[in-house]
N, C-alpha and C positions, 0 to 999 in steps of 0.2 A: 418555471418549471421544476417542480420537485426531485430532487435525486433520488434516484431507485437504488444506489447502492450495488451497480452492476461491476464495479472495478475490483477485479478478483487475483490478489496476488498476496502471498505470504512471507512475511520475514519474521525472524525472531532473533534475540539477541541469548546468546549461552555463554556461560562460564568456561572459559578456556582453560587448560592445564599448563600453560605457559605463566610465568609469575611476571615477567616484564610485560604481558600483553595479556591480561586476563579475561577480555571480553571478546567474543567472535559473533560476527554476523553472519547468520545463515539465511539462504533464501531458498524457498521450495519451487523446484521444479518438477511437476507432472507427481512422482511420488516418493522421491529422494530429495533430500535436504542437502545443498551444495554452499561451501564458505564463501563468503561475500568480503570477508575483511576480518582483521583483528586490531584491537584496539588496548589503548592503556587505560583508560577510563571510561567508568559506565557514561558520563556524559558525553564523551566525544561518540560512544557507539550509538547512543541515541540519536544525536546531531547526524549522523550518518545515514542512520534508519531513516528518519524524516525524509532526509534528501533523495534516498534512494525511491522511496514511496512517491516521491513528488516526480522525480524521473519516470517511474513507471505510468504515471497517469499522464503524463505529457506522450506517451509513445504514442506514434499515429496508430489509429485504428481502435483505439481504446476507449470504450462507451462510459462516458462519466455521466450522462444525463439522456433520460430519455422520456419524451414526451408522447404518451399514448392514447388511444381512443379514449379512453376511461377519464384522462387528465381534461380532455377538450370537453366532454360532457359536463364535467366538473365546473369548468370555468364558464360553460355556457349557461348553468344553473345559477353560478355567482353574478351572472350579468358581465361578465368580460368578453 
């Protein structure tokens, strides 16, 4: 089953004004961005960003992949 890219969420890393923790992760909900955490290094912020994205995919009800009638027809034409 090909992934259709239906997972929709937005996170971003922003440079914070705090010198002790210069990186901030923000999550977009509806139309506004909300702070999801602050970090002292870019690597730790990126690591947390990947973890948040993984948890978002695992949330119940999230569509990760979809098998449509078009996919079925392609499989039939390929002989699967």
